[in-house]
C-alpha positions as CSV (number, residue, x, y, z in Angstrom):
1,M,-37.4,20.3,-47.9
2,S,-34.3,20.7,-49.9
3,C,-32.1,23.6,-48.7
4,A,-30.7,24.0,-52.1
5,P,-33.8,24.5,-54.8
6,V,-32.0,25.7,-57.6
7,N,-32.6,24.2,-61.1
8,R,-29.4,24.3,-63.5
9,L,-29.1,27.7,-64.6
10,K,-29.1,28.6,-68.3
11,R,-25.9,29.8,-70.4
12,S,-28.1,32.9,-71.1
13,I,-27.4,34.9,-68.0
14,G,-23.5,34.5,-68.7
15,V,-24.3,35.5,-72.7
16,I,-26.2,38.7,-71.6
17,A,-23.7,39.8,-69.0
18,R,-20.9,39.2,-71.4
19,Y,-22.2,41.0,-74.5
20,A,-23.9,44.1,-72.5
21,Q,-20.7,44.2,-70.3
22,V,-22.7,44.5,-66.9
23,P,-22.4,42.6,-63.8
24,V,-24.9,40.4,-62.3
25,Q,-26.3,41.2,-58.8
26,T,-27.8,38.4,-57.0
27,L,-30.5,39.0,-54.4
28,I,-31.3,36.1,-51.9
29,I,-35.0,36.1,-50.7
30,D,-35.6,34.2,-47.7
31,T,-39.3,33.6,-45.9
32,D,-41.0,31.7,-43.3
33,S,-43.5,30.4,-45.8
34,P,-43.8,27.5,-48.2
35,M,-45.5,29.9,-50.4
36,L,-44.5,29.9,-54.1
37,R,-41.8,27.4,-53.4
38,K,-41.5,24.1,-55.5
39,G,-44.5,22.1,-55.0
40,W,-46.7,25.0,-54.0
41,R,-49.9,24.5,-55.8
42,F,-51.6,27.3,-57.4
43,G,-54.6,28.4,-55.4
44,M,-53.5,27.1,-51.9
45,R,-54.0,29.5,-49.3
46,P,-50.8,30.4,-47.0
47,S,-50.7,30.6,-43.4
48,L,-50.3,34.5,-42.6
49,P,-48.8,36.5,-41.9
50,I,-45.7,35.8,-44.0
51,S,-42.3,37.3,-43.4
52,Y,-39.7,38.2,-46.1
53,R,-35.9,39.0,-45.7
54,L,-34.0,40.2,-48.5
55,R,-30.3,39.8,-48.7
56,L,-28.1,41.5,-51.0
57,G,-25.8,39.0,-52.6
58,R,-22.5,38.9,-54.5
59,R,-21.9,40.7,-57.4
60,F,-20.8,38.8,-60.7
61,D,-18.4,40.7,-63.2
62,P,-19.1,39.5,-66.7
63,S,-16.4,36.7,-67.9
64,P,-15.5,35.7,-71.6
65,D,-15.9,32.3,-70.3
66,V,-19.7,32.0,-69.9
67,D,-19.8,28.2,-68.8
68,A,-17.3,29.1,-66.1
69,F,-19.6,32.1,-65.2
70,V,-22.6,30.1,-64.9
71,A,-20.9,27.3,-62.9
72,E,-19.7,29.9,-60.3
73,L,-23.0,31.6,-60.2
74,E,-25.0,28.5,-59.9
75,S,-22.3,27.2,-57.0
76,Y,-23.0,30.4,-55.2
77,F,-26.5,30.0,-55.1
78,H,-26.5,26.6,-53.8
79,T,-24.1,27.8,-51.1
80,E,-26.3,30.8,-49.9
81,L,-29.5,28.9,-49.8
82,R,-27.9,26.3,-47.8
83,R,-27.4,29.2,-45.0
84,G,-30.9,30.4,-45.3
85,P,-33.6,30.0,-42.4
86,S,-35.3,27.0,-43.6
87,C,-32.0,25.0,-43.6
88,E,-31.2,25.9,-39.8
């Protein structure tokens, strides 16, 4: 399984943050189940119980450079998801 399952982020997150002048707060959700990950088929039954761990991530202030903002956010997610329990 890939440890950094992040698709390319859309510019819209940076545009919204810039125009609204609000920061973007990240949240990392770790789980011990493959349920709802890429490749999970609808209707598949997961093994129970399922454990989740939520981590409050970094907060990103809005930037006038939307492309740089999105690139930094994407890089952050790739780095953080490599640290998750499924990659250890």
